[in-house]
C-alpha positions in Angstrom: -19.3 -18.0 -8.8 -19.1 -15.3 -6.1 -17.3 -17.7 -3.8 -14.7 -18.5 -6.6 -14.2 -14.8 -7.2 -13.6 -14.2 -3.5 -11.2 -17.1 -3.3 -9.3 -15.7 -6.3 -9.1 -12.3 -4.8 -7.9 -13.8 -1.5 -5.2 -15.7 -3.4 -4.2 -12.5 -5.2 -4.1 -10.6 -1.9 -1.9 -13.3 -0.3 0.5 -13.3 -3.3 0.7 -9.5 -3.2 1.4 -9.5 0.6 4.1 -12.2 0.1 5.7 -10.4 -2.8 5.7 -7.1 -0.8 7.4 -8.8 2.1 10.0 -10.5 -0.2 10.6 -7.3 -2.1 11.2 -5.3 1.2 13.6 -8.0 2.5 15.5 -8.0 -0.8 15.7 -4.2 -0.9 17.1 -4.2 2.6 19.8 -6.7 1.7 20.8 -4.9 -1.5 20.8 -1.4 -0.1 24.6 -1.3 0.1 25.0 -2.2 -3.6 22.4 0.4 -4.5 24.4 3.0 -2.8 27.5 2.1 -4.8 25.4 1.9 -8.0 24.2 5.4 -7.4 27.7 6.7 -6.7 29.2 5.1 -9.7 26.4 6.4 -12.0 26.6 9.9 -10.6 30.4 9.9 -11.2 29.8 8.8 -14.9 27.7 12.0 -15.4 30.7 14.2 -14.5 31.9 16.1 -17.6 28.7 15.6 -19.5 27.2 18.7 -21.1 24.6 20.3 -18.7 21.7 19.9 -21.2 22.6 16.2 -21.7 22.9 15.1 -18.1 19.3 13.9 -17.7 19.2 12.1 -21.1 22.4 10.3 -20.2 21.0 9.2 -16.9 17.8 8.0 -18.6 19.9 6.1 -21.1 21.8 4.3 -18.4 18.6 3.6 -16.5 17.1 2.0 -19.7 20.2 -0.1 -20.0 20.0 -1.1 -16.3 16.4 -2.2 -16.7 17.3 -4.2 -19.8 20.1 -5.9 -17.9 17.8 -6.9 -15.1 14.6 -7.7 -17.1 16.0 -9.5 -20.2 19.1 -11.2 -18.9 19.7 -11.4 -15.1 16.2 -12.1 -13.7 15.4 -14.9 -16.2 18.8 -16.4 -15.7 18.4 -16.3 -11.9 14.9 -17.9 -12.1 16.2 -20.6 -14.4 19.1 -21.4 -12.1 16.9 -21.6 -9.1 14.6 -24.1 -11.0 17.4 -26.2 -12.3 20.2 -26.0 -9.8 19.1 -24.3 -6.6 22.2 -25.6 -4.8 24.3 -23.2 -6.9 22.7 -20.1 -5.4 24.8 -20.0 -2.2 28.2 -20.6 -3.9 27.3 -17.9 -6.5 26.4 -15.5 -3.6 29.7 -16.3 -2.0 31.5 -15.5 -5.3 29.5 -12.3 -5.6 30.3 -11.3 -2.0 34.0 -11.9 -2.7 33.8 -9.8 -5.8 32.1 -6.9 -3.9 34.8 -7.1 -1.2 37.5 -7.1 -3.9 36.0 -4.1 -5.6 35.6 -2.3 -2.3 39.2 -2.8 -1.3 40.3 -1.8 -4.8 38.5 1.5 -4.5 40.0 2.1 -1.1 43.5 1.4 -2.4 42.9 3.8 -5.3 41.4 6.7 -3.4 43.1 9.9 -4.3 44.5 8.7 -7.6 43.5 10.5 -10.8 43.3 9.4 -14.4 45.4 10.4 -17.3 43.1 13.1 -18.7 42.0 11.1 -21.8 38.3 11.4 -20.9 38.7 15.2 -20.4 40.3 15.5 -23.9 37.6 13.4 -25.5 34.8 15.5 -23.8 36.2 18.6 -25.5 37.1 17.1 -28.9 34.1 14.8 -29.4 31.4 15.3 -26.8 29.0 12.9 -28.5 31.5 10.0 -28.4 32.4 11.0 -24.8 28.7 10.7 -23.9 28.4 7.3 -25.7 31.5 6.0 -23.9 30.2 7.1 -20.5 26.8 5.5 -21.1 28.4 2.2 -22.2 30.8 2.2 -19.3 28.0 2.9 -16.7 25.8 0.2 -18.3 28.6 -2.3 -18.1 29.3 -1.5 -14.4 25.5 -1.6 -13.8 25.4 -5.1 -15.2 27.8 -6.3 -12.5 26.0 -4.5 -9.7 22.6 -5.5 -11.0 23.7 -9.1 -11.1 24.6 -8.8 -7.4 21.2 -7.2 -6.6 19.4 -10.0 -8.5 21.5 -12.8 -6.9 21.0 -11.4 -3.3 17.3 -10.9 -4.0 17.0 -14.5 -5.3 18.5 -15.7 -2.1 15.6 -14.0 -0.3 12.8 -15.4 -2.6 14.3 -18.8 -3.5 11.9 -20.8 -1.2 8.8 -18.9 -2.3 6.3 -20.2 -5.0 7.6 -19.7 -8.5 5.0 -16.9 -9.4 6.0 -15.0 -6.3 9.7 -15.4 -7.3 9.0 -13.9 -10.7 6.9 -11.0 -9.4 9.3 -10.2 -6.6 12.4 -10.2 -8.8 10.8 -8.0 -11.4 9.4 -5.8 -8.7 12.8 -5.3 -7.1 14.3 -4.6 -10.5 11.8 -1.8 -11.2 12.0 -0.4 -7.6 15.8 -0.4 -7.6 16.2 1.0 -11.1 13.6 3.8 -10.6 15.0 4.6 -7.1 18.7 4.6 -8.1 18.4 6.6 -11.3 15.8 8.9 -9.9 18.2 9.9 -7.1 21.1 10.2 -9.6 19.0 12.5 -11.8 18.5 14.7 -8.7 22.1 14.6 -7.7 23.5 15.7 -11.1 21.1 18.7 -11.0 21.9 19.9 -7.5 24.6 22.3 -8.8 22.1 23.7 -11.4 19.6 24.3 -8.6 22.3 26.1 -6.6 23.2 28.3 -9.6 19.6 29.2 -10.1 19.1 30.2 -6.5 22.4 32.1 -6.5 21.2 34.2 -9.4 18.0 35.0 -7.6 19.9 37.0 -5.0 18.9 37.7 -1.4 18.9 34.9 1.2 18.5 32.3 -1.5 21.8 33.2 -3.0 23.7 32.0 0.0 21.8 28.7 -0.1 22.6 28.4 -3.8 26.3 29.0 -3.3 26.4 26.4 -0.6 24.8 23.9 -3.0 27.2 24.7 -5.8 30.3 24.5 -3.4 29.0 21.4 -1.6 28.1 19.3 -4.6 31.6 17.9 -5.2 31.9 17.0 -1.6 28.5 15.4 -1.7 29.6 13.3 -4.7 32.8 12.3 -2.9 30.8 11.4 0.3 28.4 9.2 -1.7 31.4 7.5 -3.3 33.0 6.8 0.1 29.7 5.5 1.6 29.2 3.3 -1.5 32.6 1.8 -1.1 32.1 1.1 2.6 28.7 -0.4 1.8 30.3 -2.8 -0.7 32.7 -4.0 1.9 29.9 -4.4 4.5 27.5 -6.2 2.1 30.2 -8.4 0.7 31.4 -9.3 4.1 27.9 -10.1 5.4 27.3 -12.4 2.4 30.5 -14.3 3.2 29.7 -14.4 7.0 26.2 -15.8 6.3 27.6 -18.3 3.8 30.1 -19.8 6.3 28.0 -21.2 9.2 30.9 -21.3 11.8 31.6 -17.6 11.0 28.0 -16.7 11.3 27.6 -18.5 14.6 30.7 -16.7 15.9 29.3 -13.3 14.9 26.0 -14.1 16.7 27.7 -15.3 19.8 30.1 -12.3 20.0 27.7 -9.4 19.3 24.1 -10.6 19.9 22.4 -8.6 22.6 25.2 -6.0 22.9 24.5 -2.2 22.7 24.6 -0.9 19.1 24.4 -4.4 17.7 23.6 -3.2 14.2 26.8 -1.0 14.2 29.0 -3.9 15.5 27.4 -6.2 12.8 28.2 -3.6 10.1 31.8 -3.3 11.4 32.1 -7.1 11.4 30.9 -7.2 7.8 33.3 -4.5 6.7 36.2 -6.2 8.5 35.5 -9.6 6.9 34.9 -7.8 3.5 38.2 -6.0 3.9 40.1 -9.2 4.7 38.4 -11.1 1.8 39.2 -8.3 -0.6 42.9 -8.1 0.4 43.2 -11.9 0.1 41.6 -11.8 -3.3 43.9 -9.1 -4.5 46.9 -11.0 -3.2 45.7 -14.2 -4.8 45.2 -12.5 -8.2 48.6 -10.8 -8.0 50.3 -14.2 -7.2 48.4 -15.8 -10.1 49.5 -13.1 -12.4 53.1 -13.5 -11.3 53.0 -17.3 -11.8 51.6 -16.9 -15.3 54.4 -14.6 -16.3 56.9 -17.1 -15.1 
């Protein structure tokens, strides 16, 4: 009996170690998407009443966890069991979409909206809040699908139980991590205001926080966009063997290999995004004719 218990504990330990390794690998691969997810969600909190910022972030986090746990993870596990050959093509589609979204954001930097959201925030703040939560949750579904798809690519060869635990572990880690950081970001200006009102040396720090928050948000948005291009590009590079071999031959062993690899991913992502935008524009024009 004792021997059986020890064997069971050893199996559990082995599974736990395997899941930890798989989760860490998946987290590394999805870091770029997480950055963009954080930037998008933080942007959605702009204009929300101060006392409602954290409840809104929590509502989006709940929707994100629902997206991953109830829809995306089961669908990914089912696909891997029934048609594992489809994972790489789906990853390629996802990488192309990320590249497209990244280029779209670059092309639209500096453009502003029509002010409808601002008017709604004043006339009906509750409806404005609901629309922001719904919009952020829809966007999260797309980004979460990419996180789950990339994670599945890392765990596809593992035993089924390890796949299940790893996907749900990465879902929890990413959701808590992203929305925990977003909750902190949306409250930086409040912290700055609190310190400014205290006076003394803390007031200067507080004013720096208040004045720097918009720039921080913009910086996170830029980093998130570049991360989308790099992640999308790397997915495409790894999905096309000749392209992957070319990248390895050109930069392997060079100084700052990681930087060159990131630049290569961003370049491929940029080209793929531009080609996708061009193809969609051509398709739209042909449909009108």
